[in-house]
C-alpha positions in Angstrom: 46.2 -14.0 7.9 44.9 -15.2 4.5 41.6 -16.3 6.2 41.1 -12.9 7.9 41.6 -11.1 4.5 39.0 -13.4 2.9 36.5 -12.7 5.7 37.1 -9.0 5.5 36.6 -9.0 1.7 33.5 -11.2 1.9 32.0 -8.8 4.5 32.7 -5.8 2.2 31.2 -7.5 -0.8 28.1 -8.6 1.2 27.6 -5.0 2.5 28.0 -3.6 -1.0 25.4 -6.1 -2.3 22.9 -5.4 0.5 23.1 -1.6 0.3 21.0 -1.1 -2.8 18.4 -3.6 -1.5 18.1 -1.7 1.8 18.1 1.7 0.1 15.4 0.7 -2.3 13.3 -0.8 0.5 13.6 2.4 2.6 13.1 4.9 -0.2 10.0 3.1 -1.4 8.2 3.5 1.9 9.1 7.2 2.4 8.0 8.0 -1.2 4.6 6.4 -0.6 4.1 8.6 2.5 5.1 11.8 0.7 3.1 10.8 -2.4 -0.1 10.0 -0.5 0.1 13.3 1.4 0.7 15.2 -1.8 -2.2 13.6 -3.6 -4.6 14.5 -0.8 -3.8 18.2 -1.4 -3.9 18.1 -5.2 -7.1 16.0 -5.3 -9.1 18.7 -3.5 -7.8 21.9 -5.2 -5.8 22.8 -8.2 -5.0 26.0 -10.1 -4.1 27.3 -13.5 -2.1 30.4 -14.4 -3.2 32.3 -17.5 -1.2 34.9 -19.3 -4.3 35.9 -21.2 -7.3 35.1 -18.9 -10.4 33.9 -20.6 -13.5 34.3 -18.4 -17.1 35.1 -18.9 -19.9 35.7 -16.3 -23.2 37.4 -16.2 -24.6 40.0 -13.8 -25.5 37.2 -11.3 -21.8 36.1 -11.4 -22.5 32.8 -13.0 -20.1 31.9 -15.8 -16.8 30.1 -16.6 -13.1 30.5 -16.9 -10.8 28.5 -19.2 -7.2 27.6 -18.9 -4.5 24.9 -18.7 -2.8 23.5 -15.6 0.4 22.9 -17.6 1.7 23.7 -21.1 1.1 20.1 -22.3 -2.2 19.6 -20.4 -5.6 19.8 -22.0 -7.6 23.0 -21.6 -10.2 22.8 -18.8 -13.3 24.9 -18.1 -14.2 25.8 -14.6 -17.5 27.3 -13.3 -17.6 30.7 -11.8 -20.3 31.2 -9.1 -21.3 34.0 -6.8 -19.2 32.3 -4.1 -16.0 32.7 -6.2 -13.6 35.2 -4.6 -11.4 37.7 -6.4 -8.1 39.0 -5.0 -5.9 41.8 -6.2 -2.4 41.8 -4.6 -3.8 39.4 -1.9 -6.6 41.8 -1.0 -10.2 40.6 -1.6 -12.0 42.8 -4.2 -15.5 42.5 -5.8 -15.7 39.6 -8.3 -16.8 42.1 -11.0 -13.2 43.4 -11.0 -12.1 40.1 -12.5 -13.5 41.2 -15.8 -10.8 43.8 -16.0 -8.3 40.9 -16.2 -9.7 39.4 -19.4 -6.8 38.9 -21.7 -4.3 39.7 -18.9 -2.4 37.5 -16.3 -4.4 35.8 -13.5 -4.4 32.6 -11.5 -7.7 30.6 -11.1 -7.9 28.2 -8.2 -10.6 25.6 -8.4 -12.0 22.4 -6.8 -10.8 19.4 -8.8 -14.0 17.3 -8.4 -16.7 19.9 -9.1 -14.5 22.1 -11.3 -15.9 25.1 -9.4 -13.7 28.2 -9.3 -12.8 29.1 -5.7 -10.7 32.2 -6.4 -9.2 34.4 -9.1 -6.0 36.1 -8.2 -3.9 38.7 -9.9 
């Protein structure tokens, strides 16, 4: 009887010691899959929300927008081109309407590599 109790306790201790190792091994691989998928999306596009939009563009729709991706992030400057789209309440509007948002809330979506504005939404 004593031997059975020792085997039983040894089995419990062994399982308890192996659980963190197995959990760490499994969680590491799934995090890598999620992380690599997430980075693929973020690496192509990003956005910043501005409570007081700062944009400037000329009659040819060439210009810039400035903002921060997060409160602690550095300010970035993205290029506005004639291909930049403008959306009001999810309906596409002429890009010139974006000037009415200067100093007001808007979201600017941009390509991370080229820092080219893709869309301005409000």
